[in-house]
N, C-alpha and C positions, 0 to 999 in steps of 0.2 A: 516406603514400608520395605521390609525384607529383613532376614536375619544376617546378611553380610553387607559390608560396604558397597560392594559392587551391585548388589541386588538394589540396596537404597538409591544408588546414582542411577540405575536404569529406570527405576519407578519415579524417581524425581524428574529425569529427562523425559519420560512417558507423559508426566502430568504437564510439564512445560509445553511439549507438542501439542496436546490436547487443548490447552489454553490457546496457543498460538493459531491452531486451526479454527477455534471458535471465533476468535477476533477476525480472522481472515474471511471466514463465512459471513460474519455481521457485515463487514466491509464490502464484500461482493454484493450482498443483498441490496444493501444501501446505495451503492454507487450505480446500480443498475436503474435506480429510481431518479437519477440526476440527469436531465436532459443535456445534451451537448457534452457529456463526459465520456470518453472512450477508454476503456482498459486495453492494455496489450498483456498477451501471455494466456495462460490458463485461467479460464473465467467459470468453468463448470464446477458448481459446488461439491459435485460427487468425486472431483479429483484433487480436492484439497490437500490430500496426503502426499500429492506429487509436486508440490510447489512450496515456496517460502511465503511467508506473511508480508511480503514485499511487493508493491505495486507501482508498475510504470503506467502512466496515464498522461492523456491529454485533455484539455478543455477548450472547445471551440471558441474562437475569438479571444483567448487569453494566453499569451506566450508564456511558456513554462517558467522563465526567469522571473516574471511578473507575478505569476501564480505563487511561487515560492517566497517571493518578498511579502506579498500580502497575507500569506498564511502565516510567516514568521512574525509580523506584526501583531498576529493573534495568539502568538505562542505556540504554533503549530509548525514544528520544524520537519523540513521536506528538503530534497535536493532537486536541481534542475540541470539540463544539459544532457551530456552524452554519457556520463559515468564511465569514461574511458572505453566505452563499447561503441566506437566510432563506426566499424563495419556493420553493426546491428543497426544503428540509427539510420545509416544509408540505405540499409537492405529495407527497413521499414518506412523509408520515405520521409522522415521527420527530422533529418539533420539541418535542413535549411530552415526550419521553424524554430530551431534552438534545442532540439532534442525532445525530451519529455520530462514530466514532473514524476518525482520518486517519492513514494511515502510508505512506511514500514510500521509494523505493529510487532512487538515481541513479549516475552514474558512479563515484563514489569508494566506494561499497558494494560488499561482497563477497557471494559465495554463503553463505558462513559466517554472515555477520550476517543474511541472510534466514531461514537455519535457526533462528537464535538468536530471532529475532522469532517465527517461528512457534511454536517451542516455548513461549516466554513466553505467546502468545496461547493456546495449548492449555491452559496452566496455570491461566489466569484462569477458563476456563470448567469446569474440573474442580474447581480449588480453591477 
């Protein structure tokens, strides 16, 4: 919305941000209910505006590369490893386990896709 191109762009980007924050909040709430899943970074829902909707996580008993592969087989695309942040992974103490699993949600993702990813993650720690 807005009379100028600039104002319409601002409005559009604000809508994108609200949608991404909603998806991030949904993922945070759902991931908190998955046993043996650990999120790294800001996890306080009140601080969603301070983070991106990309999450680094670990699943107890499931190496990150295996988790990424198994999720990929279900059509859920993630990344595993150190994401070129070797120092951060060393600092977090996860380098020796293969880094972390990374999953993100952006403007073209839906709530249903977040729920599907959460279900698949829960299935990895159960199965």
